[in-house]
C-alpha positions, 0 to 999 in steps of 0.5 A: 122824985127823979125824972127821966125823959126818953128823947129821939127825933127818929121813930122806931128806936124803942122809946116806949118799950124802954120807958115802960120796962124801966118803970116796971123795973123801978116797981120791982125794986120797990119804988113808986114809978109812973110813965107819962105818955106825951106821944100822940100815938099813945103807945105807952097808954095802950100798953097800960090798957093791955096790961090791965086787961090781959095781965090784971096789973095796974102798976106802974100807972101811965098818964097821958099828956098831950100838951106842955100844960098837961105834962106839967099837971101830970108831973105835979100829980106825980110829985103830990102822990110821992112818986120816986121815978117819972119816965116821960115817953116822947114823940118822934121829932123835935117839937114843943112837947119833947122840948118841955119833957127835956126841960122837966127832966133830971136826966135824958136818955137818947135811945139809938141802934146801929143804923146809919139813918138813926145815927145821922138823925141824932143831931137835932136830938142832941141840940135839944139836949144841949138847950135843956142843959140836962145830963144826956146819955146815948143808950143802945136799944134794939141793938145787935152784937156787942162789937157792933153796938160798941162801934155805934156808941163810939161813933155817936160819942165821937160825933156828938160829944155826949156820953153813953150808958153802960147797957146794950138792950138787944132787939128780940121778937119775944120782947115785942110780943111781951109789949103786945101782952102788956108785959115789960122786958123783965117779965118776959117768961123765957129761958132763951139766953138772948132774952136773959142777956137782955134782962140782965142788960136792963137790970144793969141800966136800972142800977146805973140810973139809980147811981145817977139819981143818988149822984144828983141828990148828993150834988143838990 
């Protein structure tokens, strides 16, 4: 079982959308995946309910965990059920639940996008990642042009000393609308080149995560 926690002090960076999209990507790849929703706003849980009602899909499952104890229970259940992947969606801010999620994870993804406020807010998230002593990577989510995204990542890497992933996920309204319908990025029915490019970026991120998992397994 490989666990990825999505962390960011700042809200609105798309942690839930990315967690759910990656879990669906894992399912499409033939793996067993679960999302653990530790955010009091319960957006991932709400997404799963819309998914069941509007799409008739019950995979990937979403488990709610409103305390570190419940998170440990959900992790234990996932392990007992033979899950290959766990994606932990965390709340904004740095509190006991994001701290517990970081401690439980094998890898930390820190979503960000080109914004001075977002970039300035990363210090506490990076501090949490360092305390957890887990591999941590910035990932551009809700990005803009490649040049702007690259500049954003370069600034973050230089400022905080953490590496970045190889994918930029753009912000597009059809992706938001898909979430409201219980779909994930890879399931958005669109031929819009911008959406297709976003789907390809998600696939690249998924393949990168698979490589990280294999590397961790080889090093164990």
